[in-house]
Every structure is written in structure tokens, then in C-alpha cells.
VOBA-1610 file (N, C-alpha, C; in pm, whole numbers, padded with zeros to 5 digits, always signed):
BEGIN
Met-04527-02513+04205Met-04460-02383+04186Met-04425-02367+04038Asn-04474-02259+03973Asn-04441-02240+03833Asn-04302-02179+03818Arg-04257-02172+03692Arg-04120-02129+03668Arg-04093-01988+03719Arg-04189-01898+03698Arg-04167-01759+03739Arg-04155-01748+03891Asn-04240-01820+03963Asn-04230-01817+04108Asn-04101-01882+04156Phe-04059-01989+04085Phe-03934-02053+04122Phe-03817-01956+04105Leu-03817-01885+03992Leu-03711-01788+03969Leu-03708-01682+04078Tyr-03826-01644+04121Tyr-03834-01542+04224Tyr-03777-01593+04355Ser-03819-01713+04394Ser-03783-01763+04526Ser-03640-01815+04533Ser-03578-01842+04418Ser-03443-01895+04419Ser-03346-01800+04349Gly-03345-01804+04216Gly-03248-01725+04141Gly-03256-01576+04166Met-03378-01522+04171Met-03390-01379+04189Met-03337-01336+04324Leu-03371-01410+04427Leu-03325-01372+04560Leu-03174-01387+04570Ala-03119-01487+04503Ala-02974-01501+04503Ala-02908-01383+04435Ala-02963-01341+04321Ala-02906-01226+04251Ala-02925-01099+04331Ala-03035-01088+04403Ala-03066-00965+04474Ala-02997-00954+04608Ser-02942-01065+04659Ser-02884-01061+04793Ser-02773-00958+04803Ala-02697-00944+04696Ala-02590-00844+04697Ala-02642-00704+04679Leu-02769-00691+04639Leu-02825-00559+04611Leu-02900-00500+04729Ser-02950-00583+04818Ser-03040-00534+04921Ser-02966-00455+05028Ala-03028-00345+05070Ala-02968-00262+05175Ala-03075-00177+05239Asn-03192-00236+05263Asn-03301-00165+05329Asn-03339-00037+05257Ala-03326-00039+05126Ala-03376+00070+05041Ala-03321+00206+05079Ala-03190+00216+05099Ala-03129+00345+05126Ala-03138+00433+05003Pro-03155+00564+05017Pro-03162+00653+04901Pro-03034+00645+04817Leu-03048+00664+04688Leu-02933+00641+04603Leu-02851+00767+04578Ile-02742+00745+04505Ile-02651+00853+04472Ile-02725+00959+04391Gly-02709+01083+04425Gly-02780+01190+04357Gly-02694+01261+04253His-02746+01369+04201His-02680+01442+04093His-02540+01487+04133Ala-02523+01523+04260Ala-02393+01570+04306Ala-02286+01463+04293His-02326+01336+04285His-02232+01225+04273His-02218+01179+04128Gly-02266+01255+04035Gly-02244+01224+03895Gly-02358+01157+03822Val-02468+01126+03890Val-02583+01066+03824Val-02683+01175+03790Thr-02695+01206+03663Thr-02791+01307+03620Thr-02928+01241+03608Pro-03029+01289+03680Pro-03161+01224+03677Pro-03226+01229+03539Gly-03263+01112+03487Gly-03331+01104+03359Gly-03458+01022+03373Ile-03545+01031+03274Ile-03670+00956+03277Ile-03707+00911+03136Gln-03756+00788+03125Gln-03805+00734+02998Gln-03950+00777+02981Leu-03979+00844+02869Leu-04111+00905+02849Leu-04222+00802+02830Tyr-04189+00677+02805Tyr-04295+00575+02797Tyr-04371+00569+02929Met-04302+00594+03037Met-04365+00597+03169Met-04473+00705+03175Met-04455+00812+03101Met-04545+00926+03104Met-04633+00933+02980Arg-04651+00819+02913Arg-04715+00821+02781Arg-04856+00880+02781Asp-04937+00851+02883Asp-05073+00904+02885Asp-05071+01055+02907Asp-04985+01102+02995Asp-04975+01246+03020Asp-04918+01317+02898Met-04818+01258+02833Met-04759+01319+02715Met-04860+01327+02601Ala-04945+01225+02589Ala-05045+01225+02482Ala-05144+01339+02500Lys-05169+01378+02624Lys-05265+01485+02653Lys-05202+01623+02649Asp-05079+01635+02699Asp-05019+01767+02716Asp-04867+01754+02720Val-04804+01765+02605Val-04659+01748+02597Val-04587+01855+02678Ala-04618+01981+02651Ala-04548+02091+02719Ala-04571+02087+02869Gly-04696+02066+02909Gly-04727+02064+03052Gly-04657+01952+03125Thr-04647+01836+03060Thr-04580+01722+03123Thr-04431+01747+03135Leu-04369+01800+03030Leu-04226+01830+03036Leu-04197+01935+03142Lys-04285+02032+03155Lys-04267+02135+03258Lys-04266+02073+03396Lys-04357+01980+03421Lys-04365+01914+03552Lys-04241+01828+03577Leu-04194+01757+03475Leu-04076+01674+03492Leu-03952+01759+03521Gly-03939+01870+03452Gly-03827+01959+03478Gly-03831+02015+03619Ala-03950+02051+03665Ala-03965+02105+03800Ala-03932+02001+03907Met-03952+01873+03874Met-03919+01765+03969Met-03768+01747+03985Gly-03692+01794+03889Gly-03548+01778+03895Gly-03489+01689+03789Tyr-03573+01633+03701Tyr-03518+01555+03591Tyr-03445+01648+03494Arg-03337+01596+03436Arg-03257+01677+03344Arg-03236+01611+03209Gln-03263+01481+03200Gln-03244+01411+03073Gln-03368+01329+03040Leu-03394+01316+02910Leu-03510+01242+02862Leu-03468+01131+02769Glu-03543+01022+02774Glu-03534+00917+02673Glu-03674+00902+02615Ser-03686+00917+02485Ser-03816+00906+02420Ser-03835+00764+02368Tyr-03943+00744+02292Tyr-03972+00615+02233Tyr-04061+00638+02111Gly-04089+00531+02037Gly-04170+00545+01916Gly-04317+00556+01948Ser-04360+00671+01996Ser-04501+00693+02032Ser-04586+00705+01907Asp-04718+00716+01926Asp-04808+00735+01812Asp-04777+00864+01738Lys-04713+00958+01808Lys-04676+01086+01747Lys-04529+01089+01707Gly-04462+00976+01719Gly-04320+00970+01684Gly-04231+01005+01803Ile-04103+00993+01783Ile-04010+01017+01894Ile-04001+01164+01931Phe-04045+01252+01842Phe-04043+01396+01871Phe-04183+01450+01899Trp-04278+01361+01922Trp-04411+01398+01970Trp-04485+01495+01879Gly-04481+01464+01749Gly-04555+01543+01652Gly-04489+01674+01613Met-04366+01694+01659Met-04294+01817+01628Met-04172+01786+01543Lys-04110+01890+01489Lys-03978+01873+01429Lys-03879+01844+01541Asn-03771+01779+01506Asn-03671+01745+01607Asn-03622+01869+01683Thr-03597+01976+01609Thr-03547+02098+01672Thr-03652+02164+01760Glu-03779+02154+01720Glu-03887+02213+01799Glu-03902+02140+01933Phe-03896+02008+01929Phe-03911+01933+02053Phe-03793+01959+02146Gln-03673+01960+02091Gln-03557+01983+02177Gln-03561+02123+02239Lys-03604+02222+02162Lys-03614+02358+02216Lys-03717+02364+02328Leu-03831+02297+02308Leu-03935+02294+02411Leu-03881+02229+02538Ala-03816+02115+02523Ala-03763+02044+02639Ala-03658+02126+02712Glu-03569+02187+02637Glu-03463+02265+02699Glu-03518+02386+02775Gly-03634+02434+02732Gly-03697+02544+02805Gly-03737+02506+02946Tyr-03749+02377+02972Tyr-03783+02328+03105Tyr-03665+02258+03172Gly-03544+02283+03119Gly-03425+02226+03179Gly-03398+02081+03144Leu-03458+02033+03035Leu-03448+01893+02995Leu-03376+01880+02862Lys-03304+01769+02847Lys-03238+01742+02719Lys-03271+01600+02675Leu-03315+01588+02550Leu-03341+01457+02492Leu-03208+01396+02451Val-03165+01291+02521Val-03034+01232+02492Val-03044+01099+02419Ser-03160+01032+02429Ser-03172+00902+02364Ser-03318+00872+02333Thr-03339+00772+02251Thr-03475+00728+02223Thr-03476+00580+02190His-03581+00510+02232His-03611+00377+02181His-03677+00396+02045His-03653+00305+01954His-03712+00321+01821His-03795+00199+01785Asn-03896+00221+01702Asn-03978+00113+01649Asn-03902+00041+01538Pro-03946-00079+01499Pro-03885-00145+01383Pro-03893-00055+01260Met-03785-00049+01185Met-03783+00036+01065Met-03674-00013+00972Ser-03690+00022+00845Ser-03590-00014+00746Ser-03461+00063+00773Leu-03353+00018+00709Leu-03226+00087+00728Leu-03232+00229+00672Thr-03309+00249+00566Thr-03323+00384+00510Thr-03392+00476+00610Glu-03502+00428+00668Glu-03572+00506+00770Glu-03483+00529+00892Phe-03407+00427+00926Phe-03319+00437+01041Phe-03213+00544+01020Glu-03157+00550+00902Glu-03056+00651+00874Glu-03116+00791+00883Gln-03238+00808+00837Gln-03305+00938+00849Gln-03324+00976+00996Thr-03363+00878+01077Thr-03381+00903+01220Thr-03249+00939+01285Ala-03142+00869+01247Ala-03010+00897+01301Ala-02967+01040+01268Ala-02995+01082+01146Ala-02958+01219+01105Ala-03036+01322+01186Gln-03164+01297+01208Gln-03245+01389+01287Gln-03197+01394+01432Ala-03162+01279+01486Ala-03113+01274+01625Ala-02981+01348+01637Ala-02892+01326+01542Ala-02762+01391+01547Ala-02774+01543+01536Glu-02871+01589+01459Glu-02889+01733+01438Glu-02914+01807+01568Ile-02977+01742+01665Ile-03009+01810+01791Ile-02921+01759+01907Gly-02812+01691+01873Gly-02716+01654+01975Gly-02752+01534+02060Met-02844+01451+02013Met-02875+01329+02088Met-02754+01235+02087Lys-02753+01142+02181Lys-02639+01053+02197Lys-02667+00909+02154Tyr-02792+00863+02167Tyr-02820+00722+02145Tyr-02952+00697+02073Leu-02951+00597+01986Leu-03071+00529+01939Leu-03066+00389+01999Val-03180+00343+02050Val-03183+00218+02126Val-03290+00124+02072Cys-03253+00000+02045Cys-03350-00105+02010Cys-03410-00157+02140Pro-03543-00146+02159Pro-03603-00186+02285Pro-03661-00327+02287Trp-03664-00395+02169Trp-03741-00520+02169Trp-03702-00608+02051Leu-03675-00734+02079Leu-03661-00837+01976Leu-03768-00943+01993Gly-03803-00970+02119Gly-03907-01068+02149Gly-03850-01207+02174Pro-03923-01289+02250Pro-03879-01428+02273Pro-03869-01504+02142Gln-03768-01591+02132Gln-03746-01668+02009Gln-03719-01814+02043Lys-03742-01901+01946Lys-03725-02045+01968Lys-03584-02093+01937His-03509-02017+01857His-03376-02061+01816His-03274-01950+01838Ile-03156-01989+01885Ile-03054-01891+01919Ile-02998-01821+01796Asp-03009-01884+01678Asp-02958-01821+01556Asp-03027-01687+01529Phe-03151-01672+01575Phe-03219-01544+01557Phe-03136-01432+01620Phe-03083-01456+01738Phe-03009-01352+01808Phe-02872-01327+01745Lys-02817-01430+01681Lys-02691-01409+01608Lys-02715-01319+01488His-02828-01340+01419His-02862-01252+01307His-02894-01110+01357Ala-02961-01102+01474Ala-02990-00971+01533Ala-02862-00897+01564Ala-02760-00969+01610Ala-02631-00905+01639Ala-02572-00843+01513Asp-02583-00913+01400Asp-02535-00857+01274Asp-02609-00729+01239Asp-02742-00731+01260Asp-02822-00612+01232Asp-02783-00497+01325Phe-02757-00529+01451Phe-02713-00425+01546Phe-02582-00363+01499Asn-02490-00446+01452Asn-02362-00393+01404Asn-02382-00299+01285Thr-02474-00336+01196Thr-02503-00250+01081Thr-02561-00117+01126Arg-02656-00121+01217Arg-02718+00002+01265Arg-02620+00082+01350Gly-02533+00012+01421Gly-02430+00082+01497Gly-02336+00159+01408Ala-02304+00102+01291Ala-02217+00172+01196Ala-02285+00297+01140Ile-02415+00286+01117Ile-02491+00403+01071Ile-02489+00512+01177Cys-02512+00474+01300Cys-02508+00573+01409Cys-02371+00637+01419Lys-02266+00556+01412Lys-02130+00609+01423Lys-02102+00711+01315Lys-02152+00685+01195Lys-02133+00778+01084Lys-02193+00914+01114His-02302+00914+01194His-02370+01039+01228His-02327+01095+01363Gly-02228+01032+01426Gly-02180+01082+01554Gly-02264+01038+01672Leu-02340+00929+01655Leu-02425+00875+01762Leu-02371+00740+01805Arg-02438+00681+01905Arg-02413+00544+01945Arg-02543+00464+01934Tyr-02529+00333+01914Tyr-02644+00243+01909Tyr-02640+00152+02030Ala-02758+00115+02082Ala-02763+00028+02199Ala-02884-00064+02192Tyr-02878-00170+02272Tyr-02989-00264+02284Tyr-03032-00270+02429His-03165-00272+02450His-03226-00279+02583His-03286-00418+02602Pro-03221-00507+02680Pro-03279-00639+02705Pro-03392-00635+02807His-03501-00707+02777His-03607-00727+02875His-03581-00858+02949Asp-03684-00934+02978Asp-03663-01059+03052Asp-03614-01172+02964Tyr-03665-01180+02840Tyr-03640-01298+02757Tyr-03493-01320+02721Pro-03407-01216+02708Pro-03267-01247+02676Pro-03193-01319+02788Tyr-03253-01323+02908Tyr-03192-01394+03020Tyr-03249-01535+03037Lys-03334-01577+02944Lys-03392-01712+02947Lys-03319-01799+02844Pro-03277-01920+02881Pro-03200-02003+02788Pro-03277-02035+02659Val-03205-02030+02549Val-03254-02072+02418Val-03146-02161+02357Asp-03181-02282+02323Asp-03083-02379+02272Asp-02962-02389+02365Gly-02988-02380+02495Gly-02881-02396+02593Gly-02794-02274+02614Gln-02830-02160+02553Gln-02750-02039+02568Gln-02840-01922+02608Leu-02781-01825+02678Leu-02855-01704+02710Leu-02841-01605+02595Pro-02951-01560+02536Pro-02943-01466+02425Pro-02861-01341+02457Ile-02869-01290+02581Ile-02792-01170+02615Ile-02643-01195+02597Asn-02597-01317+02633Asn-02455-01349+02618Asn-02416-01362+02471Val-02507-01419+02392Val-02482-01432+02248Val-02474-01295+02182Leu-02563-01206+02221Leu-02562-01071+02165Leu-02435-00995+02204Leu-02397-01006+02330Leu-02275-00939+02375Leu-02152-00991+02301Ala-02148-01122+02277Ala-02032-01183+02212Ala-02025-01153+02063Asn-02139-01130+02000Asn-02143-01116+01855Asn-02164-00974+01805Thr-02168-00877+01895Thr-02175-00738+01854Thr-02040-00670+01875Asp-02009-00580+01787Asp-01882-00507+01790Asp-01890-00400+01899Lys-01802-00407+01996Lys-01805-00311+02106Lys-01776-00169+02060Glu-01720-00155+01941Glu-01697-00022+01886Glu-01823+00038+01826Leu-01926-00047+01809Leu-02047-00002+01740Leu-02174-00016+01823Val-02177-00110+01918Val-02301-00143+01988Val-02279-00143+02139Asp-02362-00067+02209Asp-02363-00065+02355Asp-02492-00130+02405Tyr-02508-00132+02538Tyr-02625-00197+02599Tyr-02685-00108+02707Gln-02816-00124+02725Gln-02889-00052+02828Gln-02945-00154+02927Met-02886-00161+03044Met-02933-00257+03143Met-03060-00207+03210Asp-03161-00293+03213Asp-03279-00268+03296Asp-03262-00359+03416Val-03215-00303+03527Val-03177-00385+03641Val-03295-00466+03694Tyr-03416-00417+03675Tyr-03535-00491+03719Tyr-03537-00630+03655Tyr-03521-00634+03522Tyr-03526-00762+03453Tyr-03405-00848+03484Thr-03288-00787+03498Thr-03170-00866+03533Thr-03191-00940+03663Val-03246-00869+03763Val-03266-00928+03895Val-03380-01030+03894Thr-03494-00994+03834Thr-03609-01085+03840Thr-03586-01212+03759Glu-03491-01211+03666Glu-03458-01333+03593Glu-03344-01411+03660Gly-03307-01371+03783Gly-03211-01449+03859Gly-03066-01427+03820Gln-03038-01318+03750Gln-02901-01288+03709Gln-02840-01182+03801Asp-02710-01170+03796Asp-02636-01079+03882Asp-02594-00955+03803Pro-02655-00840+03828Pro-02617-00721+03752Pro-02472-00681+03771Tyr-02418-00705+03890Tyr-02277-00671+03914Tyr-02185-00754+03825Ala-02218-00880+03808Ala-02136-00967+03723Ala-02137-00918+03579Tyr-02253-00878+03530Tyr-02260-00828+03392Tyr-02184-00697+03378Leu-02194-00610+03475Leu-02121-00484+03469Leu-01970-00507+03473Lys-01928-00602+03555Lys-01785-00631+03569Lys-01730-00709+03450Asn-01801-00814+03410Asn-01750-00901+03304Asn-01760-00839+03166His-01846-00738+03153His-01862-00670+03023His-01842-00520+03044Lys-01736-00487+03114Lys-01709-00348+03147Lys-01701-00263+03021Gly-01773-00152+03024Gly-01774-00062+02910Gly-01881-00091+02808Arg-01951-00206+02819Arg-02056-00237+02722Arg-02189-00178+02762Phe-02217-00172+02891Phe-02342-00114+02939Phe-02321+00035+02963Lys-02386+00117+02881Lys-02367+00262+02888Lys-02490+00335+02938Leu-02605+00265+02939Leu-02730+00325+02985Leu-02797+00228+03082Met-02887+00282+03167Met-02954+00196+03265Met-03093+00247+03293His-03189+00154+03303His-03324+00184+03348His-03336+00151+03496Leu-03406+00239+03569Leu-03411+00231+03714Leu-03554+00209+03764Arg-03577+00099+03831Arg-03696+00074+03911Arg-03661-00037+04008Asp-03738-00048+04112Asp-03706-00140+04219Asp-03784-00269+04206Val-03750-00367+04290Val-03812-00500+04288Val-03868-00529+04427Leu-03998-00555+04433Leu-04060-00589+04560Leu-04002-00718+04617Lys-03993-00724+04749Lys-03946-00846+04814Lys-04047-00958+04797His-04176-00925+04801His-04281-01025+04785His-04364-00990+04662Arg-04392-01089+04580Arg-04467-01066+04457Arg-04612-01027+04486Leu-04670-00958+04389Leu-04813-00935+04388Leu-04880-01065+04341Pro-05012-01071+04342Pro-05079-01194+04296Pro-05035-01233+04156Lys-05018-01363+04136Lys-04974-01415+04008Lys-05063-01365+03895Gly-04998-01323+03786Gly-05072-01277+03669Gly-05089-01128+03662Ser-05061-01055+03769Ser-05072-00910+03764Ser-04956-00854+03683Glu-04981-00744+03616Glu-04880-00685+03528Glu-04760-00639+03608Glu-04638-00671+03557Glu-04514-00631+03625Glu-04528-00659+03774Glu-04550-00783+03809Glu-04599-00817+03942Glu-04500-00794+04056Ser-04377-00757+04027Ser-04286-00728+04137Ser-04217-00593+04122Ala-04263-00508+04031Ala-04202-00376+04013Ala-04254-00277+04117Cys-04167-00189+04164Cys-04208-00085+04258Cys-04116+00034+04244Asp-04153+00145+04307Asp-04072+00266+04302Asp-03939+00245+04373Met-03840+00322+04332Met-03708+00313+04393Met-03717+00342+04542Gly-03644+00262+04619Gly-03644+00279+04763Gly-03749+00199+04835Glu-03834+00128+04760Glu-03941+00051+04822Glu-03920-00100+04806Gly-03806-00138+04751Gly-03780-00278+04726Gly-03647-00324+04779Ile-03588-00422+04710Ile-03471-00490+04762Ile-03339-00440+04706Ile-03341-00350+04609Ile-03218-00311+04543Ile-03145-00200+04619Asn-03017-00221+04640Asn-02931-00121+04702Asn-02881-00028+04591Phe-02955+00076+04566Phe-02920+00163+04454Phe-02791+00243+04477Pro-02757+00286+04598Pro-02627+00354+04612Pro-02512+00266+04565Lys-02514+00140+04608Lys-02408+00047+04567Lys-02413+00018+04418Leu-02533-00006+04366Leu-02547-00039+04225Leu-02505+00077+04135Leu-02552+00196+04168Leu-02518+00311+04084Leu-02370+00343+04087Ser-02307+00322+04201Ser-02162+00341+04209Ser-02090+00241+04120Ala-02131+00114+04126Ala-02070+00011+04042Ala-02096+00039+03894Ala-02217+00086+03864Ala-02252+00116+03725Ala-02164+00226+03669Gln-02147+00332+03746Gln-02061+00441+03700Gln-01917+00394+03681Asp-01869+00312+03774Asp-01733+00261+03763Asp-01714+00176+03638Ser-01821+00110+03593Ser-01811+00023+03475Ser-01836+00097+03344Gly-01875+00225+03354Gly-01892+00304+03232Gly-02033+00346+03198Val-02132+00314+03284Val-02269+00359+03258Val-02275+00512+03275Thr-02335+00577+03178Thr-02338+00724+03175Thr-02478+00780+03191Tyr-02579+00712+03136Tyr-02715+00765+03134Tyr-02809+00676+03213Phe-02886+00739+03302Phe-02974+00669+03394Phe-03116+00723+03381Phe-03212+00633+03354Phe-03349+00674+03332Phe-03445+00599+03424Val-03524+00673+03499Val-03632+00613+03576Val-03736+00561+03478Glu-03783+00438+03500Glu-03894+00387+03420Glu-03977+00292+03507Gln-04085+00343+03559Gln-04177+00261+03637Gln-04294+00223+03548Ser-04346+00103+03568Ser-04457+00058+03485Ser-04572+00001+03568Arg-04557+00006+03699Arg-04662-00045+03787Arg-04686+00058+03896Tyr-04810+00100+03916Tyr-04840+00209+04008Tyr-04933+00161+04119Tyr-04898+00195+04241Tyr-04974+00152+04358Tyr-05037+00276+04423His-05166+00293+04400His-05237+00406+04460His-05170+00539+04425Glu-05120+00550+04302Glu-05057+00673+04259Glu-05067+00684+04107Thr-05046+00804+04057Thr-05043+00825+03913Thr-04898+00816+03864Pro-04877+00805+03732Pro-04739+00806+03682Pro-04663+00933+03723Leu-04729+01048+03724Leu-04661+01170+03767Leu-04622+01164+03914Gln-04709+01108+03997Gln-04675+01094+04138Gln-04558+00997+04156Ser-04558+00890+04077Ser-04446+00797+04082Ser-04318+00864+04036Ala-04325+00941+03928Ala-04207+01013+03879Ala-04153+01107+03985Arg-04243+01176+04054Arg-04200+01269+04160Arg-04133+01194+04274Lys-04191+01081+04312Lys-04135+01001+04422Lys-03994+00953+04386Asn-03977+00908+04262Asn-03845+00861+04220Asn-03745+00975+04208Ala-03792+01092+04166Ala-03703+01208+04158Ala-03654+01248+04296Val-03744+01247+04394Val-03704+01278+04532Val-03601+01179+04580Tyr-03622+01053+04550Tyr-03529+00950+04592Tyr-03392+00969+04527Leu-03391+01004+04400Leu-03265+01027+04330Leu-03188+01144+04391Lys-03259+01244+04437Lys-03191+01364+04489Lys-03143+01347+04632Ala-03194+01245+04704Ala-03141+01214+04837Ala-03016+01134+04819Ser-02901+01190+04856Ser-02776+01132+04804Ser-02671+01108+04911Pro-02690+01009+04998Pro-02581+00970+05086Pro-02476+00894+05005Pro-02352+00884+05052Pro-02252+00807+04980Pro-02288+00660+04977Ala-02240+00591+04875Ala-02265+00447+04865Ala-02186+00373+04971Pro-02240+00262+05025Pro-02166+00184+05124Pro-02045+00116+05064
//
């Protein structure tokens, strides 16, 4: 049994036991969760037809967008004001974006552009696996610097951990080092519950023990049984088709201070990204109370 399968059969199931509830539909907009979507999920459609894709997402019921550093930039080849106007025409608002590596000068320019159109967050999406924990301590210093730049412009800065921050480095979890060494007045976090669960960690514990630090969340489900080893995102699935009790999780997330929620699926089963987006939007809008 390799390490990933071991994590799945032991740690992941332990972390997920509190989450499972036969995939009941989650809390909807009426309960305070405004449906959002990360545009990386729609990257192929956006590359072909920005306006048409945004129109479809708005019609599905999404109301908030998170962009990323695409080949056309975070504003998809437009001025910041042009993109926001286009999105708002379809009932959508760009509230955050993941950004590519950039100098502090470039970062400040991006922060100014984001602030001009009322965005709320710039998010670092990637640091990568590292051999020494000191790397993450230095990254925390950089986050604090960028957080101060964002604060100056009326924005917030955040970090999005993938799987590697939950893997020990020099006997410590990088996510814990980052949380401990970043200024809570300057740096927030975006939990991707998929990675928290698949790495055998407890999302409820992180929300509780670091209340107010996680302000954004990525939403996708975790299959009970893995796909064949080596397949991309081998346990990701659409919301409601896996082991996560989203009504309970979303309620706990809101109680801990999470404000922005974005669907982000990266594995598609006999469906297109747009079909997956629609399925997740329907699930978000089905809104029984949390148990």
C-alpha cells in the first residue's frame, strides 16, 4: 500500500467521518452562502468565449467569481472596469483572484486595479512542495508584506493551501507554520476542503482552532472509493456525490468567519465543465437546514 492509498484508507476516512451524511444538499443562498465559482474550472470555455461563458454561469445562479492568472490575465484581456461591467451584466461580481508569481511592484499595480473595481481579495494559490520548513517561514514573511500592500488599497490577502502544506516537512506541517507566522491582521486563508480531507486532516478542527483566519473556501466533494491509481484528482467529484456533509460544513464555516465560497471541480465524469458547474449550482440552491 503506497502512502496516498494509506492516507485514503486511514487518515482521510477518519477526517471525513464527521463530514459524511449521505450527500444531503447543502445550505443555499437563502442561508447566507452566495454561490461562487473559480474560473479556472471554466478555463477552456472562457478561452473560447468569455461573454458567453459568463452569461451561462449567471443563468445557473452563480453570483460571485474568482479569477486566476490566465493566459489573458485576471481580467481576460480586458481592462479591469470592462471585465467587471461585463460580469455584472450577467449578475456576477468578481470578488477575488488567484495571482501568478510577480514582483512587489507588479503586485501593487494588481492590487490597485482590483481595488478600483471593488474586489475583496488577492490570493496566492501555490508555493509548491519544499524540502525544508524554513521556506514556509520566509513565505509567511512575504505574505505579510503583500498583505500590507493589500490593506493599503482596501483589500485582503489570502493563501490557498493544496495538499502539500498538510504533509510534514522537518517534522512540522507547513500549513501550521504559515498560520503561526502570518499576521492575522494582514493574511487570511482559503480552505480547499477537498485537500484538507484527502490529506487526513479535520476541516472542523482548523475552522475552530483558527477561527477567523479562513475567510474563503473552495467546494468539491470526495469520492468514497478512489479511481484507479495515477488518475488525475483521483477522488474528486461533484458536490453531493461524495462523503462530505456540506450542510454541516458550510454552517460551521460561516460560524467561523468564512464569507466567500467558490465551486471548483477539476475532474469530470461523463460531463463537461459547464455541465459540472450546472450540477453544482443546482446542489447549492437546494437548501435544507444543516443537521
